[in-house]
C-alpha positions as CSV (number, residue, x, y, z in Angstrom):
1,M,-16.2,-33.4,-1.8
2,A,-17.0,-29.7,-1.2
3,V,-13.7,-28.3,-1.5
4,D,-12.5,-30.5,-4.8
5,E,-15.7,-29.1,-6.3
6,V,-14.6,-25.4,-5.9
7,K,-11.1,-26.1,-7.1
8,K,-12.3,-27.8,-10.1
9,A,-14.5,-24.7,-10.7
10,G,-11.3,-22.4,-10.6
11,C,-12.2,-20.9,-7.4
12,N,-9.4,-19.4,-5.3
13,A,-11.4,-17.8,-2.3
14,L,-14.5,-19.0,-0.7
15,C,-17.6,-17.8,1.3
16,V,-19.0,-20.4,3.6
17,F,-22.4,-19.9,4.2
18,L,-24.1,-21.7,7.6
19,G,-27.8,-22.2,6.5
20,N,-28.2,-24.0,9.7
21,F,-26.6,-24.8,13.2
22,G,-24.0,-27.1,11.7
23,P,-22.0,-29.5,11.2
24,E,-19.6,-27.7,12.7
25,T,-16.4,-30.3,12.0
26,P,-16.7,-30.3,8.3
27,E,-17.7,-26.6,7.6
28,T,-14.4,-25.4,9.2
29,Q,-12.4,-28.1,8.0
30,I,-13.1,-26.4,4.8
31,A,-10.6,-23.9,5.7
32,Q,-8.2,-26.3,6.9
33,I,-8.1,-28.1,3.4
34,F,-8.7,-25.3,1.0
35,D,-5.6,-23.3,0.1
36,G,-7.1,-20.1,-0.3
37,P,-9.1,-17.5,2.3
38,V,-11.9,-18.3,3.5
39,M,-14.9,-16.1,4.8
40,Y,-17.6,-17.3,7.1
41,A,-21.1,-16.1,7.2
42,A,-24.4,-17.3,8.5
43,A,-28.3,-16.8,7.3
44,A,-30.8,-14.6,9.4
45,E,-33.9,-15.9,10.1
46,E,-36.3,-14.3,7.5
47,H,-39.8,-14.9,9.4
48,G,-41.7,-15.0,12.2
49,N,-44.5,-17.2,11.1
50,D,-42.5,-20.3,11.5
51,L,-40.4,-20.3,13.8
52,I,-40.7,-24.5,14.6
53,N,-40.3,-26.1,11.3
54,G,-38.7,-23.2,9.9
55,R,-36.1,-22.1,12.7
56,G,-32.5,-22.2,11.1
57,D,-30.3,-21.6,14.0
58,A,-27.6,-20.6,12.1
59,Y,-26.5,-17.3,15.0
60,C,-26.1,-20.1,17.2
61,G,-23.8,-22.0,14.7
62,M,-21.7,-19.2,14.0
63,L,-20.5,-19.3,17.7
64,N,-19.4,-22.9,17.4
65,C,-17.6,-22.3,13.9
66,S,-15.5,-19.8,15.4
67,Y,-14.9,-22.1,18.3
68,N,-14.3,-24.5,16.1
69,L,-11.8,-22.5,14.1
70,G,-9.9,-21.5,17.0
71,L,-9.6,-25.2,18.2
72,R,-8.0,-26.1,15.0
73,H,-5.9,-22.4,14.8
74,L,-7.2,-21.8,11.6
75,K,-7.6,-18.8,9.9
76,A,-10.6,-17.1,8.4
77,V,-12.2,-13.7,7.6
78,I,-15.9,-13.4,9.7
79,P,-17.6,-10.3,8.8
80,E,-18.1,-7.6,11.4
81,Y,-21.6,-8.8,12.0
82,P,-21.6,-12.3,10.0
83,V,-25.6,-13.1,9.8
84,G,-28.0,-11.9,7.5
85,T,-30.3,-11.9,4.2
86,A,-29.3,-13.0,1.1
87,E,-29.0,-9.7,0.4
88,D,-26.5,-9.0,3.3
89,I,-24.4,-12.0,2.6
90,V,-23.9,-10.1,-0.7
91,K,-22.6,-7.1,0.8
92,M,-20.5,-9.5,2.8
93,I,-18.9,-11.0,0.0
94,K,-18.5,-7.4,-2.3
95,D,-16.2,-6.8,0.9
96,F,-14.8,-10.0,1.5
97,I,-13.3,-9.7,-2.6
98,P,-10.5,-6.9,-1.9
99,V,-9.5,-9.0,1.1
100,A,-9.1,-12.1,-0.1
101,R,-7.4,-10.5,-3.4
102,A,-5.0,-9.2,-0.8
103,I,-4.4,-12.3,1.0
104,L,-4.1,-14.5,-2.3
105,G,-1.6,-11.7,-3.6
106,L,0.5,-11.8,-0.6
107,M,1.0,-15.8,-0.9
108,S,2.4,-15.4,-4.1
109,L,4.3,-12.5,-3.1
110,K,8.6,-11.8,-3.9
111,I,10.3,-8.7,-2.9
112,I,13.3,-8.2,-4.8
113,T,15.2,-5.5,-3.2
114,F,19.0,-4.0,-4.5
115,G,21.3,-2.3,-2.3
116,P,21.9,-2.1,1.3
117,R,19.1,-0.4,3.4
118,P,20.6,3.1,3.9
119,Q,23.2,3.7,7.1
120,D,21.3,6.8,8.1
121,F,17.6,5.8,7.4
122,F,17.4,3.0,10.0
123,A,13.4,3.8,9.4
124,C,14.0,1.2,6.5
125,N,16.0,-0.9,8.3
126,A,13.1,-3.1,10.0
127,P,13.9,-6.9,10.4
128,I,12.5,-9.3,7.3
129,K,11.8,-12.4,9.5
130,A,8.4,-11.4,10.3
131,L,7.9,-11.4,6.0
132,Y,8.3,-15.2,6.2
133,D,6.0,-15.6,9.0
134,I,3.5,-14.3,6.6
135,G,4.2,-16.2,3.8
136,V,6.2,-13.5,1.7
137,E,9.3,-14.3,-0.3
138,I,12.4,-11.8,-0.2
139,Q,15.4,-11.5,-2.4
140,E,18.2,-9.1,-1.7
141,N,20.8,-8.6,-4.2
142,S,23.5,-5.9,-4.7
143,E,23.4,-2.8,-6.9
144,L,26.1,-3.6,-8.9
145,D,23.8,-6.9,-9.9
146,L,21.3,-4.2,-11.0
147,L,24.2,-2.1,-12.7
148,V,25.4,-4.8,-14.4
149,S,22.1,-5.8,-15.6
150,Y,21.2,-2.4,-17.1
151,R,24.4,-2.2,-18.7
152,A,23.6,-5.4,-20.4
153,H,20.2,-3.9,-21.7
154,K,22.1,-1.7,-23.8
155,D,20.8,-1.0,-27.4
156,D,17.6,-3.3,-26.2
157,K,15.3,-3.4,-29.2
158,R,12.3,-2.9,-27.2
159,I,14.0,0.5,-26.0
160,P,12.2,2.8,-28.9
161,S,8.7,1.5,-28.1
162,V,9.2,2.1,-24.1
163,V,10.2,5.8,-25.0
164,K,7.0,5.9,-27.3
165,E,4.7,5.4,-24.1
166,M,6.9,7.4,-22.1
167,E,6.1,10.4,-24.4
168,N,2.4,9.7,-25.0
169,E,1.8,9.7,-21.0
170,L,3.9,12.9,-20.6
171,G,3.1,14.9,-23.7
172,K,4.7,17.8,-24.6
173,E,4.8,19.6,-21.9
174,G,5.8,16.9,-19.2
175,N,8.8,15.7,-21.2
176,R,11.0,18.1,-20.5
177,F,14.3,16.1,-21.0
178,P,13.5,14.2,-24.2
179,E,16.8,12.7,-24.2
180,M,16.9,11.0,-21.1
181,L,14.0,8.9,-22.1
182,P,15.8,6.1,-23.6
183,R,18.1,5.7,-20.4
184,M,15.1,5.7,-18.5
185,A,13.4,2.7,-20.8
186,Q,16.6,0.6,-20.4
187,F,16.2,0.8,-16.8
188,E,12.3,0.0,-17.2
189,L,13.0,-3.1,-19.1
190,T,16.0,-3.9,-16.8
191,L,13.5,-3.9,-14.1
192,L,10.8,-6.1,-15.2
193,D,13.1,-8.5,-17.0
194,W,14.7,-8.9,-13.5
195,A,11.4,-9.8,-11.9
196,E,10.3,-12.0,-14.7
197,T,13.3,-14.1,-14.0
198,N,13.7,-14.1,-10.6
199,K,10.5,-14.5,-9.4
200,G,10.7,-18.3,-9.2
201,S,7.7,-19.8,-7.7
202,R,6.1,-16.8,-7.3
203,K,3.4,-15.0,-9.5
204,Y,4.2,-11.7,-8.3
205,V,7.1,-9.2,-7.8
206,V,7.4,-6.0,-6.0
207,F,11.1,-3.7,-5.8
208,A,12.6,-1.9,-2.7
209,D,15.4,-0.4,-4.4
210,K,18.3,2.1,-3.3
211,C,17.9,5.3,-5.2
212,W,20.6,7.5,-3.9
213,P,23.2,8.7,-3.0
214,A,25.4,6.5,-5.6
215,F,22.5,5.7,-8.1
216,P,22.0,8.8,-9.8
217,K,25.7,9.1,-10.9
218,E,26.2,5.8,-12.2
219,F,23.2,5.0,-13.9
220,G,22.9,8.4,-15.3
221,F,19.8,9.3,-14.0
222,E,17.1,9.6,-11.2
223,P,14.9,6.2,-10.8
224,C,11.6,7.9,-10.1
225,Y,9.9,8.2,-13.2
226,V,10.7,4.4,-13.7
227,N,9.1,3.6,-10.5
228,S,5.7,5.9,-10.7
229,R,5.7,3.8,-14.3
230,L,6.0,0.2,-13.0
231,A,3.7,1.6,-9.9
232,S,0.9,2.5,-12.4
233,R,1.0,-1.2,-13.6
234,G,0.7,-2.9,-9.9
235,I,4.3,-3.4,-9.7
236,P,5.3,-1.0,-7.0
237,V,9.0,0.1,-6.6
238,A,9.6,1.6,-3.1
239,C,12.4,4.2,-2.6
240,E,15.6,3.7,0.1
241,V,15.2,0.2,0.0
242,D,11.8,0.5,2.2
243,I,10.9,-3.5,2.4
244,Y,7.8,-2.9,4.4
245,G,7.0,0.0,2.3
246,A,7.0,-1.9,-0.5
247,L,5.0,-4.8,1.1
248,S,2.4,-1.6,2.3
249,E,1.9,-0.3,-1.3
250,Y,1.1,-4.1,-2.9
251,I,-1.4,-4.8,-0.1
252,G,-3.0,-1.1,-1.3
253,T,-2.9,-2.3,-4.9
254,C,-4.3,-5.4,-4.3
255,V,-7.3,-3.9,-2.2
256,T,-8.0,-0.9,-4.4
257,G,-7.3,-2.4,-7.8
258,A,-5.4,1.0,-8.9
259,P,-2.1,2.5,-8.7
260,V,-0.8,3.7,-5.2
261,T,2.2,5.4,-3.9
262,L,4.8,6.1,-1.1
263,L,5.3,9.4,0.5
264,D,7.4,10.8,3.1
265,I,5.2,12.5,6.1
266,N,7.2,15.2,5.2
267,N,6.4,18.8,6.5
268,S,4.0,20.6,8.6
269,V,1.6,23.3,6.4
270,P,2.8,26.8,7.1
271,A,0.3,28.7,9.4
272,D,-0.3,31.2,6.6
273,M,-0.9,28.7,4.2
274,Y,-3.4,27.2,6.4
275,E,-4.8,30.2,7.5
276,H,-5.4,31.6,3.5
277,D,-6.2,28.2,1.8
278,I,-7.4,25.8,4.4
279,K,-9.5,27.0,7.5
280,G,-13.0,27.0,7.2
281,K,-12.8,25.9,3.7
282,F,-14.1,22.5,3.7
283,G,-16.7,20.3,4.9
284,Y,-14.8,18.9,7.6
285,N,-13.6,21.6,9.7
286,Y,-10.0,20.7,10.1
287,K,-7.5,21.8,12.2
288,H,-4.0,23.4,11.6
289,T,-2.7,20.4,13.4
290,D,-4.7,17.9,11.3
291,T,-3.2,18.8,8.3
292,F,0.3,18.1,6.4
293,M,2.6,17.8,3.6
294,G,3.1,14.2,1.9
295,F,6.1,14.4,-0.3
296,H,8.8,12.1,-2.3
297,C,11.0,13.3,-5.0
298,G,9.2,11.8,-7.8
299,N,7.5,8.5,-7.9
300,T,3.6,8.7,-7.6
301,P,1.9,7.8,-10.9
302,F,1.2,10.3,-13.6
303,C,-2.0,9.3,-13.2
304,R,-2.4,10.5,-9.5
305,L,-1.0,14.2,-10.0
306,A,-3.1,16.9,-11.1
307,P,-3.5,18.0,-14.3
308,E,-3.6,21.9,-13.5
309,S,0.0,21.4,-11.7
310,K,1.3,20.7,-14.9
311,P,3.0,17.4,-13.9
312,A,6.3,17.3,-16.0
313,V,9.6,15.0,-15.7
314,K,12.3,17.4,-13.4
315,F,15.4,17.0,-11.8
316,Q,15.8,16.2,-8.0
317,L,16.6,19.1,-6.0
318,I,18.3,17.8,-3.2
319,Q,20.6,15.8,-4.4
320,N,21.3,18.3,-7.3
321,R,22.4,20.3,-4.7
322,L,24.4,17.5,-3.0
323,L,26.0,15.4,-5.9
324,E,25.9,18.4,-8.8
325,N,27.2,21.4,-6.7
326,G,23.7,22.9,-7.6
327,G,24.7,23.4,-11.1
328,K,22.9,22.8,-14.6
329,P,21.3,18.9,-13.4
330,D,22.6,16.4,-15.4
331,F,22.4,12.8,-13.8
332,T,19.7,13.9,-11.3
333,R,17.3,14.5,-14.0
334,G,14.7,11.9,-13.7
335,T,11.8,13.1,-10.9
336,L,8.0,12.9,-12.0
337,E,6.8,15.9,-9.8
338,G,3.4,17.7,-9.4
339,D,1.0,18.3,-7.1
340,I,-1.1,15.2,-6.1
341,T,-4.4,14.6,-7.2
342,A,-7.3,15.8,-4.5
343,G,-9.5,13.5,-3.4
344,D,-10.1,10.5,-0.3
345,I,-7.0,8.6,0.8
346,T,-6.2,6.2,3.1
347,F,-2.6,6.8,4.8
348,F,-1.1,3.2,6.4
349,R,1.8,1.1,6.7
350,L,2.4,-2.8,7.6
351,Q,5.8,-2.5,10.0
352,S,8.0,-4.9,11.8
353,T,9.5,-4.0,15.5
354,A,12.9,-4.3,15.7
355,D,11.9,-7.5,17.9
356,T,10.1,-8.9,14.9
357,R,6.7,-8.3,15.7
358,L,4.2,-6.7,12.9
359,Q,2.3,-4.0,13.5
360,A,0.0,-1.4,11.6
361,Y,-1.7,2.0,11.4
362,I,-4.6,2.8,9.2
363,A,-5.6,6.6,9.1
364,Q,-8.4,8.0,6.4
365,G,-8.5,11.3,5.0
366,E,-8.0,13.4,2.2
367,V,-5.9,15.3,-0.3
368,L,-6.8,18.7,-0.4
369,P,-7.4,20.9,-3.5
370,V,-4.4,23.5,-2.1
371,A,-1.7,24.5,-4.6
372,T,1.7,22.9,-2.7
373,R,4.0,25.6,-4.1
374,S,6.6,23.4,-3.6
375,F,8.6,20.6,-5.6
376,G,8.3,16.8,-6.0
377,G,5.5,14.6,-6.0
378,I,3.7,16.3,-3.1
379,G,0.3,17.1,-1.8
380,V,-1.5,18.7,1.2
381,F,-3.0,16.1,3.2
382,A,-5.6,16.6,6.2
383,V,-6.4,13.4,8.5
384,P,-8.8,14.1,11.5
385,E,-6.8,14.5,14.7
386,M,-3.6,13.8,12.9
387,G,-1.5,15.7,15.7
388,R,-2.7,13.2,18.1
389,F,-1.9,10.3,15.6
390,Y,0.9,11.8,14.7
391,R,2.2,12.0,18.4
392,H,0.9,9.1,19.8
393,V,1.1,6.4,16.9
394,L,3.7,7.4,14.5
395,I,6.3,8.9,17.1
396,S,5.1,6.9,20.2
397,K,5.5,3.4,18.2
398,H,8.3,4.6,16.3
399,Y,7.3,4.5,12.8
400,P,9.2,5.7,10.0
401,H,8.7,8.5,7.7
402,H,7.5,6.4,5.1
403,G,3.7,5.8,4.4
404,A,1.7,4.4,1.8
405,V,-1.2,5.9,0.2
406,A,-4.4,4.2,-1.4
407,F,-6.3,6.5,-3.3
408,G,-9.9,6.2,-1.8
409,H,-11.0,4.9,1.6
410,A,-9.8,1.3,2.1
411,G,-9.8,1.3,5.7
412,K,-12.1,-1.5,6.3
413,A,-10.6,-3.9,3.9
414,L,-6.9,-2.8,5.2
415,Y,-8.2,-3.4,9.0
416,T,-9.8,-6.8,8.1
417,I,-6.4,-7.8,6.1
418,F,-4.1,-7.2,8.9
419,S,-6.1,-8.6,11.3
420,Y,-6.1,-11.8,9.2
421,L,-2.3,-11.3,9.2
422,G,-2.0,-11.7,13.2
423,V,-1.2,-7.9,13.5
424,Q,-2.1,-7.1,17.1
425,D,-1.4,-3.6,17.2
426,L,-3.4,-2.3,15.0
427,A,-3.8,1.7,15.3
428,Y,-5.7,4.4,13.3
429,N,-6.7,8.1,14.1
430,K,-9.0,8.1,17.2
431,S,-11.7,10.5,17.5
432,A,-11.5,13.8,19.6
433,G,-12.1,12.9,22.9
434,S,-10.9,9.0,22.9
435,L,-7.7,8.7,24.3
436,Y,-4.1,7.1,23.1
437,C,-2.9,4.9,25.8
438,D,0.0,7.1,26.6
439,E,-2.0,10.4,25.8
440,N,-1.7,12.9,28.7
441,P,-5.1,13.9,29.8
442,F,-4.5,16.8,31.3
443,T,-4.7,19.8,28.5
444,E,-3.5,22.3,31.0
């Protein structure tokens, strides 16, 4: 049997190639029996000199294949134009690989949380039922569980080696509080051990942790730098118990195979800054409303921060004001701060609505090479028609302030993944002249 053969060969994703019209029943039952993602593609006619004995009819066969998949309620990936030559099919498979990686990752994912989702951050309080609907497991824990485990790691023999790793990563200039590193190394080991002990039947773990207001005082530091280090290893740790933020980061990691981050869609770019540093200076003539600043306290991986901004472990300015009365920072130290590296990005999020329906957005753009002159892990972002997208997607559809950021343009794969997961409300930044359903057509 074909499925047995590919399983024995160690395959965990399949491309089913339709060389001719059928047979439609067994070819679709492959997706029913195989326990991984399946893509269907069909052969194009290659020559016009033998359309009697050499005609394949796979163009027709793909229609019956899709009908049978629907008849059996089977999920499958079908490319935008699924018919092609051998060279075309290779390109389809190349596009399928990051999609398959994300689907397989979600099938084996557990999200572990610490602490209740913050009272005044209702955006992070999306219901978790939709996670189970797509096969993701979740384990919710108390902040006290984490504190007890952290204390149990005191004097762990592995701490010095982790400290050494941190020193090497930060360098002399970035390591402003070397006395903090053993505490943070202890916390990193705590999270990694918790993941290993609690992943159960799942292969992969991500975290969504409560990081304020009690955390810094009780643990003795801000967790941001540790969060950034885990994200760089493919284990995103979302701030403020943002479960869907962690899920989105993980999907981005699977798609790109590289570190991602989670940022607040935070503040507008000042008009004088736009006029002096942005207007007319880039290939795409960005309007002021196309720009914004993405920020978080310090969770962005070191490798995603611009060297010229001199990334370093610093202290959380806002928490210092609230918890230490703006005095000399002590337990509010631990953020990783610097300007985010310029280049292409994809801002996106998978989210549950209040009535447990999945929705998602994807917006491709770039981080501009513009100094932010601010604090935290932060960048000046530009997304074409961002102002309209902000109003008619982010606001109209009640999205939270957190968005996942993949480095590079990953919209094609993300769109396929979200469609595969059954997300019906899938938004993106529409071009000028293409109106959103609730957009006022009258400009005057």
